[in-house]
TIVO-2410 file (N, C-alpha, C; in nm, 3 decimals):
# residues 144
REC num residu      c1      c2      c3 atome chaine
REC   1      M   1.437   0.334   0.965     N      A
REC   1      M   1.514   0.360   0.846    CA      A
REC   1      M   1.426   0.338   0.723     C      A
REC   2      I   1.428   0.432   0.631     N      A
REC   2      I   1.357   0.420   0.504    CA      A
REC   2      I   1.463   0.402   0.396     C      A
REC   3      R   1.446   0.299   0.315     N      A
REC   3      R   1.542   0.277   0.207    CA      A
REC   3      R   1.471   0.219   0.085     C      A
REC   4      K   1.532   0.239  -0.030     N      A
REC   4      K   1.478   0.183  -0.153    CA      A
REC   4      K   1.498   0.032  -0.153     C      A
REC   5      A   1.397  -0.040  -0.196     N      A
REC   5      A   1.404  -0.186  -0.200    CA      A
REC   5      A   1.488  -0.232  -0.318     C      A
REC   6      G   1.548  -0.346  -0.300     N      A
REC   6      G   1.620  -0.413  -0.408    CA      A
REC   6      G   1.551  -0.545  -0.441     C      A
REC   7      A   1.595  -0.608  -0.546     N      A
REC   7      A   1.534  -0.734  -0.589    CA      A
REC   7      A   1.537  -0.840  -0.479     C      A
REC   8      D   1.638  -0.836  -0.394     N      A
REC   8      D   1.648  -0.935  -0.287    CA      A
REC   8      D   1.546  -0.914  -0.175     C      A
REC   9      D   1.469  -0.804  -0.181     N      A
REC   9      D   1.367  -0.776  -0.080    CA      A
REC   9      D   1.229  -0.827  -0.117     C      A
REC  10      V   1.212  -0.876  -0.238     N      A
REC  10      V   1.078  -0.908  -0.286    CA      A
REC  10      V   1.008  -1.014  -0.201     C      A
REC  11      T   1.078  -1.113  -0.155     N      A
REC  11      T   1.015  -1.219  -0.075    CA      A
REC  11      T   0.961  -1.164   0.056     C      A
REC  12      A   1.041  -1.082   0.124     N      A
REC  12      A   0.996  -1.023   0.251    CA      A
REC  12      A   0.877  -0.930   0.228     C      A
REC  13      V   0.876  -0.855   0.118     N      A
REC  13      V   0.765  -0.765   0.089    CA      A
REC  13      V   0.637  -0.845   0.063     C      A
REC  14      A   0.646  -0.949  -0.017     N      A
REC  14      A   0.528  -1.033  -0.046    CA      A
REC  14      A   0.475  -1.097   0.083     C      A
REC  15      R   0.564  -1.138   0.169     N      A
REC  15      R   0.524  -1.199   0.297    CA      A
REC  15      R   0.454  -1.097   0.387     C      A
REC  16      L   0.510  -0.974   0.395     N      A
REC  16      L   0.448  -0.871   0.477    CA      A
REC  16      L   0.311  -0.831   0.421     C      A
REC  17      F   0.299  -0.823   0.290     N      A
REC  17      F   0.171  -0.794   0.224    CA      A
REC  17      F   0.064  -0.892   0.273     C      A
REC  18      R   0.095  -1.019   0.270     N      A
REC  18      R  -0.001  -1.122   0.312    CA      A
REC  18      R  -0.031  -1.112   0.462     C      A
REC  19      T   0.069  -1.090   0.542     N      A
REC  19      T   0.052  -1.079   0.687    CA      A
REC  19      T  -0.039  -0.962   0.723     C      A
REC  20      V  -0.014  -0.846   0.663     N      A
REC  20      V  -0.093  -0.727   0.696    CA      A
REC  20      V  -0.236  -0.742   0.647     C      A
REC  21      R  -0.254  -0.795   0.527     N      A
REC  21      R  -0.391  -0.815   0.477    CA      A
REC  21      R  -0.471  -0.907   0.568     C      A
REC  22      R  -0.409  -1.015   0.612     N      A
REC  22      R  -0.480  -1.108   0.701    CA      A
REC  22      R  -0.516  -1.041   0.833     C      A
REC  23      A  -0.423  -0.964   0.888     N      A
REC  23      A  -0.446  -0.903   1.019    CA      A
REC  23      A  -0.539  -0.783   1.014     C      A
REC  24      C  -0.526  -0.701   0.912     N      A
REC  24      C  -0.598  -0.572   0.909    CA      A
REC  24      C  -0.719  -0.571   0.817     C      A
REC  25      L  -0.726  -0.663   0.724     N      A
REC  25      L  -0.836  -0.667   0.628    CA      A
REC  25      L  -0.895  -0.808   0.623     C      A
REC  26      P  -0.941  -0.860   0.738     N      A
REC  26      P  -0.986  -0.999   0.743    CA      A
REC  26      P  -1.111  -1.027   0.659     C      A
REC  27      Y  -1.180  -0.923   0.621     N      A
REC  27      Y  -1.301  -0.938   0.540    CA      A
REC  27      Y  -1.270  -0.965   0.392     C      A
REC  28      L  -1.145  -0.949   0.351     N      A
REC  28      L  -1.109  -0.974   0.212    CA      A
REC  28      L  -1.092  -1.124   0.188     C      A
REC  29      P  -1.138  -1.172   0.074     N      A
REC  29      P  -1.115  -1.313   0.043    CA      A
REC  29      P  -0.966  -1.335   0.013     C      A
REC  30      E  -0.919  -1.453   0.046     N      A
REC  30      E  -0.780  -1.488   0.015    CA      A
REC  30      E  -0.782  -1.552  -0.124     C      A
REC  31      L  -0.746  -1.474  -0.225     N      A
REC  31      L  -0.760  -1.516  -0.364    CA      A
REC  31      L  -0.636  -1.581  -0.422     C      A
REC  32      H  -0.522  -1.561  -0.358     N      A
REC  32      H  -0.396  -1.608  -0.414    CA      A
REC  32      H  -0.315  -1.683  -0.311     C      A
REC  33      T  -0.230  -1.772  -0.360     N      A
REC  33      T  -0.137  -1.845  -0.274    CA      A
REC  33      T  -0.015  -1.756  -0.245     C      A
REC  34      P   0.063  -1.792  -0.144     N      A
REC  34      P   0.186  -1.717  -0.121    CA      A
REC  34      P   0.278  -1.714  -0.244     C      A
REC  35      D   0.285  -1.824  -0.317     N      A
REC  35      D   0.368  -1.826  -0.439    CA      A
REC  35      D   0.313  -1.731  -0.545     C      A
REC  36      E   0.181  -1.721  -0.557     N      A
REC  36      E   0.122  -1.626  -0.651    CA      A
REC  36      E   0.148  -1.483  -0.608     C      A
REC  37      D   0.141  -1.456  -0.477     N      A
REC  37      D   0.177  -1.323  -0.427    CA      A
REC  37      D   0.320  -1.289  -0.465     C      A
REC  38      L   0.412  -1.382  -0.443     N      A
REC  38      L   0.552  -1.359  -0.473    CA      A
REC  38      L   0.571  -1.331  -0.623     C      A
REC  39      A   0.507  -1.408  -0.707     N      A
REC  39      A   0.518  -1.385  -0.852    CA      A
REC  39      A   0.463  -1.247  -0.890     C      A
REC  40      F   0.351  -1.208  -0.830     N      A
REC  40      F   0.292  -1.077  -0.856    CA      A
REC  40      F   0.389  -0.965  -0.817     C      A
REC  41      F   0.447  -0.975  -0.699     N      A
REC  41      F   0.540  -0.870  -0.656    CA      A
REC  41      F   0.667  -0.871  -0.742     C      A
REC  42      C   0.712  -0.988  -0.780     N      A
REC  42      C   0.832  -0.997  -0.865    CA      A
REC  42      C   0.805  -0.942  -1.005     C      A
REC  43      D   0.701  -0.991  -1.069     N      A
REC  43      D   0.675  -0.962  -1.210    CA      A
REC  43      D   0.605  -0.829  -1.233     C      A
REC  44      R   0.528  -0.782  -1.139     N      A
REC  44      R   0.451  -0.660  -1.160    CA      A
REC  44      R   0.497  -0.546  -1.071     C      A
REC  45      V   0.488  -0.564  -0.940     N      A
REC  45      V   0.512  -0.452  -0.848    CA      A
REC  45      V   0.657  -0.404  -0.858     C      A
REC  46      F   0.753  -0.493  -0.841     N      A
REC  46      F   0.893  -0.452  -0.845    CA      A
REC  46      F   0.935  -0.412  -0.986     C      A
REC  47      A   0.868  -0.463  -1.088     N      A
REC  47      A   0.900  -0.428  -1.227    CA      A
REC  47      A   0.843  -0.292  -1.267     C      A
REC  48      E   0.729  -0.253  -1.208     N      A
REC  48      E   0.659  -0.132  -1.253    CA      A
REC  48      E   0.663  -0.016  -1.155     C      A
REC  49      C   0.704  -0.039  -1.033     N      A
REC  49      C   0.695   0.063  -0.928    CA      A
REC  49      C   0.830   0.085  -0.860     C      A
REC  50      E   0.841   0.201  -0.796     N      A
REC  50      E   0.947   0.222  -0.698    CA      A
REC  50      E   0.894   0.161  -0.569     C      A
REC  51      V   0.976   0.083  -0.503     N      A
REC  51      V   0.936   0.022  -0.377    CA      A
REC  51      V   1.035   0.068  -0.270     C      A
REC  52      W   0.980   0.122  -0.163     N      A
REC  52      W   1.059   0.171  -0.050    CA      A
REC  52      W   1.018   0.097   0.075     C      A
REC  53      L   1.113   0.075   0.164     N      A
REC  53      L   1.093  -0.004   0.284    CA      A
REC  53      L   1.116   0.077   0.409     C      A
REC  54      A   1.042   0.043   0.513     N      A
REC  54      A   1.067   0.094   0.648    CA      A
REC  54      A   1.108  -0.027   0.729     C      A
REC  55      Q   1.227  -0.019   0.788     N      A
REC  55      Q   1.269  -0.133   0.866    CA      A
REC  55      Q   1.369  -0.094   0.974     C      A
REC  56      A   1.361  -0.170   1.081     N      A
REC  56      A   1.460  -0.161   1.187    CA      A
REC  56      A   1.536  -0.293   1.178     C      A
REC  57      D   1.499  -0.391   1.259     N      A
REC  57      D   1.562  -0.523   1.248    CA      A
REC  57      D   1.495  -0.607   1.140     C      A
REC  58      A   1.364  -0.593   1.128     N      A
REC  58      A   1.287  -0.668   1.029    CA      A
REC  58      A   1.212  -0.569   0.942     C      A
REC  59      L   1.155  -0.616   0.835     N      A
REC  59      L   1.075  -0.531   0.748    CA      A
REC  59      L   0.946  -0.494   0.822     C      A
REC  60      D   0.925  -0.364   0.840     N      A
REC  60      D   0.809  -0.315   0.914    CA      A
REC  60      D   0.701  -0.256   0.825     C      A
REC  61      G   0.736  -0.216   0.703     N      A
REC  61      G   0.639  -0.158   0.612    CA      A
REC  61      G   0.699  -0.135   0.476     C      A
REC  62      F   0.612  -0.112   0.379     N      A
REC  62      F   0.660  -0.081   0.244    CA      A
REC  62      F   0.556   0.002   0.171     C      A
REC  63      I   0.606   0.076   0.073     N      A
REC  63      I   0.520   0.149  -0.021    CA      A
REC  63      I   0.569   0.118  -0.161     C      A
REC  64      A   0.476   0.100  -0.253     N      A
REC  64      A   0.506   0.083  -0.394    CA      A
REC  64      A   0.429   0.190  -0.469     C      A
REC  65      F   0.502   0.272  -0.547     N      A
REC  65      F   0.436   0.380  -0.620    CA      A
REC  65      F   0.499   0.397  -0.756     C      A
REC  66      R   0.423   0.461  -0.844     N      A
REC  66      R   0.469   0.496  -0.979    CA      A
REC  66      R   0.409   0.632  -1.010     C      A
REC  67      S   0.441   0.685  -1.122     N      A
REC  67      S   0.395   0.818  -1.158    CA      A
REC  67      S   0.243   0.829  -1.142     C      A
REC  68      G   0.201   0.913  -1.049     N      A
REC  68      G   0.059   0.941  -1.029    CA      A
REC  68      G  -0.015   0.845  -0.939     C      A
REC  69      W   0.048   0.736  -0.896     N      A
REC  69      W  -0.026   0.633  -0.822    CA      A
REC  69      W   0.052   0.575  -0.706     C      A
REC  70      V  -0.015   0.556  -0.593     N      A
REC  70      V   0.034   0.471  -0.485    CA      A
REC  70      V  -0.036   0.337  -0.505     C      A
REC  71      E   0.041   0.235  -0.533     N      A
REC  71      E  -0.017   0.102  -0.558    CA      A
REC  71      E  -0.035   0.022  -0.430     C      A
REC  72      H   0.059   0.035  -0.336     N      A
REC  72      H   0.053  -0.041  -0.211    CA      A
REC  72      H   0.118   0.041  -0.101     C      A
REC  73      L   0.058   0.037   0.017     N      A
REC  73      L   0.119   0.092   0.138    CA      A
REC  73      L   0.073   0.002   0.252     C      A
REC  74      Y   0.166  -0.075   0.306     N      A
REC  74      Y   0.136  -0.170   0.412    CA      A
REC  74      Y   0.237  -0.156   0.524     C      A
REC  75      V   0.188  -0.153   0.648     N      A
REC  75      V   0.273  -0.144   0.766    CA      A
REC  75      V   0.231  -0.255   0.862     C      A
REC  76      N   0.330  -0.323   0.917     N      A
REC  76      N   0.304  -0.427   1.016    CA      A
REC  76      N   0.214  -0.370   1.125     C      A
REC  77      P   0.103  -0.437   1.159     N      A
REC  77      P   0.010  -0.383   1.258    CA      A
REC  77      P   0.075  -0.356   1.393     C      A
REC  78      E   0.180  -0.428   1.428     N      A
REC  78      E   0.250  -0.402   1.554    CA      A
REC  78      E   0.325  -0.270   1.552     C      A
REC  79      R   0.340  -0.211   1.433     N      A
REC  79      R   0.413  -0.085   1.419    CA      A
REC  79      R   0.322   0.031   1.375     C      A
REC  80      H   0.190   0.008   1.375     N      A
REC  80      H   0.097   0.115   1.341    CA      A
REC  80      H   0.111   0.231   1.439     C      A
REC  81      R   0.081   0.350   1.391     N      A
REC  81      R   0.081   0.473   1.470    CA      A
REC  81      R   0.219   0.510   1.527     C      A
REC  82      Q   0.322   0.470   1.452     N      A
REC  82      Q   0.458   0.505   1.491    CA      A
REC  82      Q   0.528   0.592   1.386     C      A
REC  83      G   0.452   0.636   1.285     N      A
REC  83      G   0.507   0.725   1.184    CA      A
REC  83      G   0.565   0.658   1.061     C      A
REC  84      L   0.560   0.526   1.055     N      A
REC  84      L   0.617   0.457   0.940    CA      A
REC  84      L   0.537   0.481   0.812     C      A
REC  85      G   0.405   0.469   0.822     N      A
REC  85      G   0.320   0.495   0.706    CA      A
REC  85      G   0.338   0.637   0.657     C      A
REC  86      K   0.343   0.731   0.749     N      A
REC  86      K   0.362   0.872   0.715    CA      A
REC  86      K   0.495   0.892   0.642     C      A
REC  87      A   0.602   0.831   0.693     N      A
REC  87      A   0.734   0.846   0.630    CA      A
REC  87      A   0.736   0.783   0.491     C      A
REC  88      L   0.673   0.667   0.476     N      A
REC  88      L   0.669   0.603   0.345    CA      A
REC  88      L   0.586   0.685   0.246     C      A
REC  89      L   0.470   0.731   0.291     N      A
REC  89      L   0.385   0.812   0.204    CA      A
REC  89      L   0.456   0.941   0.164     C      A
REC  90      A   0.528   1.002   0.258     N      A
REC  90      A   0.602   1.125   0.228    CA      A
REC  90      A   0.703   1.101   0.117     C      A
REC  91      R   0.763   0.983   0.113     N      A
REC  91      R   0.860   0.951   0.008    CA      A
REC  91      R   0.793   0.957  -0.130     C      A
REC  92      A   0.675   0.901  -0.141     N      A
REC  92      A   0.602   0.906  -0.269    CA      A
REC  92      A   0.560   1.049  -0.301     C      A
REC  93      M   0.517   1.124  -0.200     N      A
REC  93      M   0.469   1.260  -0.221    CA      A
REC  93      M   0.583   1.355  -0.262     C      A
REC  94      Q   0.705   1.324  -0.222     N      A
REC  94      Q   0.821   1.403  -0.263    CA      A
REC  94      Q   0.851   1.384  -0.411     C      A
REC  95      T   0.817   1.266  -0.461     N      A
REC  95      T   0.853   1.227  -0.597    CA      A
REC  95      T   0.744   1.259  -0.699     C      A
REC  96      H   0.619   1.242  -0.662     N      A
REC  96      H   0.509   1.254  -0.758    CA      A
REC  96      H   0.395   1.339  -0.704     C      A
REC  97      A   0.338   1.419  -0.789     N      A
REC  97      A   0.215   1.492  -0.759    CA      A
REC  97      A   0.145   1.518  -0.892     C      A
REC  98      P   0.019   1.500  -0.901     N      A
REC  98      P  -0.069   1.446  -0.796    CA      A
REC  98      P  -0.048   1.296  -0.778     C      A
REC  99      L  -0.108   1.242  -0.673     N      A
REC  99      L  -0.109   1.098  -0.647    CA      A
REC  99      L  -0.252   1.052  -0.627     C      A
REC 100      R  -0.281   0.936  -0.680     N      A
REC 100      R  -0.410   0.871  -0.658    CA      A
REC 100      R  -0.386   0.734  -0.598     C      A
REC 101      L  -0.488   0.682  -0.533     N      A
REC 101      L  -0.482   0.548  -0.478    CA      A
REC 101      L  -0.623   0.497  -0.456     C      A
REC 102      W  -0.635   0.366  -0.451     N      A
REC 102      W  -0.762   0.301  -0.418    CA      A
REC 102      W  -0.752   0.246  -0.277     C      A
REC 103      V  -0.860   0.257  -0.202     N      A
REC 103      V  -0.867   0.201  -0.067    CA      A
REC 103      V  -1.007   0.141  -0.048     C      A
REC 104      F  -1.013   0.028   0.020     N      A
REC 104      F  -1.142  -0.035   0.044    CA      A
REC 104      F  -1.224   0.051   0.140     C      A
REC 105      K  -1.354   0.064   0.111     N      A
REC 105      K  -1.442   0.148   0.194    CA      A
REC 105      K  -1.443   0.104   0.340     C      A
REC 106      R  -1.432  -0.027   0.363     N      A
REC 106      R  -1.435  -0.076   0.501    CA      A
REC 106      R  -1.304  -0.048   0.575     C      A
REC 107      N  -1.202  -0.007   0.503     N      A
REC 107      N  -1.074   0.022   0.565    CA      A
REC 107      N  -1.073   0.167   0.614     C      A
REC 108      T  -1.160   0.193   0.711     N      A
REC 108      T  -1.182   0.331   0.757    CA      A
REC 108      T  -1.057   0.392   0.820     C      A
REC 109      G  -0.974   0.311   0.884     N      A
REC 109      G  -0.850   0.363   0.940    CA      A
REC 109      G  -0.759   0.417   0.831     C      A
REC 110      A  -0.749   0.345   0.720     N      A
REC 110      A  -0.666   0.391   0.609    CA      A
REC 110      A  -0.725   0.518   0.547     C      A
REC 111      I  -0.856   0.522   0.534     N      A
REC 111      I  -0.919   0.642   0.478    CA      A
REC 111      I  -0.890   0.763   0.566     C      A
REC 112      R  -0.902   0.747   0.698     N      A
REC 112      R  -0.869   0.857   0.790    CA      A
REC 112      R  -0.722   0.897   0.776     C      A
REC 113      F  -0.634   0.799   0.765     N      A
REC 113      F  -0.491   0.825   0.749    CA      A
REC 113      F  -0.466   0.908   0.623     C      A
REC 114      Y  -0.522   0.866   0.511     N      A
REC 114      Y  -0.499   0.938   0.386    CA      A
REC 114      Y  -0.561   1.078   0.391     C      A
REC 115      C  -0.679   1.092   0.447     N      A
REC 115      C  -0.740   1.225   0.460    CA      A
REC 115      C  -0.653   1.316   0.546     C      A
REC 116      A  -0.595   1.264   0.652     N      A
REC 116      A  -0.508   1.343   0.739    CA      A
REC 116      A  -0.382   1.388   0.668     C      A
REC 117      H  -0.348   1.320   0.558     N      A
REC 117      H  -0.229   1.356   0.481    CA      A
REC 117      H  -0.264   1.427   0.350     C      A
REC 118      G  -0.385   1.482   0.344     N      A
REC 118      G  -0.421   1.568   0.233    CA      A
REC 118      G  -0.492   1.503   0.117     C      A
REC 119      F  -0.521   1.374   0.126     N      A
REC 119      F  -0.597   1.308   0.019    CA      A
REC 119      F  -0.745   1.339   0.037     C      A
REC 120      R  -0.817   1.337  -0.073     N      A
REC 120      R  -0.961   1.355  -0.068    CA      A
REC 120      R  -1.026   1.246  -0.152     C      A
REC 121      E  -1.145   1.208  -0.111     N      A
REC 121      E  -1.220   1.107  -0.187    CA      A
REC 121      E  -1.274   1.171  -0.313     C      A
REC 122      I  -1.253   1.104  -0.427     N      A
REC 122      I  -1.308   1.160  -0.551    CA      A
REC 122      I  -1.416   1.072  -0.613     C      A
REC 123      R  -1.420   0.945  -0.577     N      A
REC 123      R  -1.535   0.863  -0.617    CA      A
REC 123      R  -1.529   0.728  -0.549     C      A
REC 124      G  -1.644   0.665  -0.539     N      A
REC 124      G  -1.654   0.533  -0.480    CA      A
REC 124      G  -1.710   0.435  -0.581     C      A
REC 125      T  -1.686   0.305  -0.556     N      A
REC 125      T  -1.741   0.202  -0.643    CA      A
REC 125      T  -1.809   0.095  -0.559     C      A
REC 126      D  -1.881   0.008  -0.626     N      A
REC 126      D  -1.948  -0.104  -0.558    CA      A
REC 126      D  -1.858  -0.227  -0.550     C      A
REC 127      G  -1.734  -0.216  -0.600     N      A
REC 127      G  -1.640  -0.326  -0.595    CA      A
REC 127      G  -1.646  -0.421  -0.713     C      A
REC 128      S  -1.736  -0.398  -0.806     N      A
REC 128      S  -1.750  -0.490  -0.918    CA      A
REC 128      S  -1.629  -0.492  -1.011     C      A
REC 129      C  -1.542  -0.394  -1.001     N      A
REC 129      C  -1.425  -0.387  -1.089    CA      A
REC 129      C  -1.295  -0.430  -1.021     C      A
REC 130      N  -1.298  -0.470  -0.894     N      A
REC 130      N  -1.175  -0.522  -0.832    CA      A
REC 130      N  -1.192  -0.671  -0.805     C      A
REC 131      E  -1.081  -0.741  -0.796     N      A
REC 131      E  -1.091  -0.886  -0.785    CA      A
REC 131      E  -1.147  -0.933  -0.652     C      A
REC 132      E  -1.142  -0.849  -0.550     N      A
REC 132      E  -1.197  -0.886  -0.420    CA      A
REC 132      E  -1.348  -0.867  -0.415     C      A
REC 133      R  -1.403  -0.792  -0.511     N      A
REC 133      R  -1.547  -0.759  -0.516    CA      A
REC 133      R  -1.589  -0.684  -0.390     C      A
REC 134      E  -1.500  -0.593  -0.346     N      A
REC 134      E  -1.521  -0.516  -0.224    CA      A
REC 134      E  -1.534  -0.369  -0.260     C      A
REC 135      P  -1.639  -0.300  -0.216     N      A
REC 135      P  -1.652  -0.157  -0.246    CA      A
REC 135      P  -1.526  -0.081  -0.207     C      A
REC 136      D  -1.488   0.013  -0.294     N      A
REC 136      D  -1.366   0.090  -0.269    CA      A
REC 136      D  -1.385   0.236  -0.303     C      A
REC 137      V  -1.282   0.314  -0.271     N      A
REC 137      V  -1.284   0.459  -0.289    CA      A
REC 137      V  -1.156   0.500  -0.361     C      A
REC 138      L  -1.171   0.585  -0.460     N      A
REC 138      L  -1.055   0.645  -0.526    CA      A
REC 138      L  -1.025   0.776  -0.453     C      A
REC 139      M  -0.900   0.792  -0.412     N      A
REC 139      M  -0.858   0.913  -0.339    CA      A
REC 139      M  -0.746   0.981  -0.417     C      A
REC 140      E  -0.736   1.113  -0.398     N      A
REC 140      E  -0.635   1.190  -0.470    CA      A
REC 140      E  -0.571   1.294  -0.380     C      A
REC 141      W  -0.441   1.315  -0.401     N      A
REC 141      W  -0.367   1.420  -0.333    CA      A
REC 141      W  -0.299   1.506  -0.438     C      A
REC 142      T  -0.307   1.636  -0.420     N      A
REC 142      T  -0.234   1.730  -0.506    CA      A
REC 142      T  -0.150   1.821  -0.417     C      A
REC 143      R  -0.035   1.857  -0.467     N      A
REC 143      R   0.055   1.944  -0.390    CA      A
REC 143      R  -0.008   2.083  -0.384     C      A
REC 144      S  -0.008   2.146  -0.266     N      A
REC 144      S  -0.067   2.280  -0.253    CA      A
REC 144      S   0.031   2.387  -0.294     C      A
***
C-alpha cells in the first residue's frame, strides 16, 4: 500500500532512514543522533516535502520529494527488489517533471535503479559539498 504520510508518521520515517543507511550505506559516517534525525525529518523534510509511504504491516519504505527534487528514497533492505522503490518513485514522477536527485557514487545499486527508471547522470562531485564528504552524482529525469 502506498499512502501519503501524516505528521504521526515522522518517528517511523526517521527510524527507517537510520536503519536503511546503516544496513545499505555502512561507509557513511554516522553524523547525527536519532533525536537529531527526528528533528530534521520533523522540521525540514515533513515541512518542505511531500512524503509518501510504502507499508504492509510495518513501514517498508518512503519517498520525500518537492518540486523538481527527490530528497529521500529509502526502502527496508528486507523488501528490496519487490517493487516498493519503483512504486514510490512513480508517485513523485506523476507529480513532478523534471526531477533531480543526489546519490552517493558508491551506492551503485541505487544508481542502477535510477538509470533503469530513466534518470541520467549529469555531474559528479568529490563530496566536498555534502556533510558526509562522500563523492556523489547528480541525476536527472525528464518526462519523454
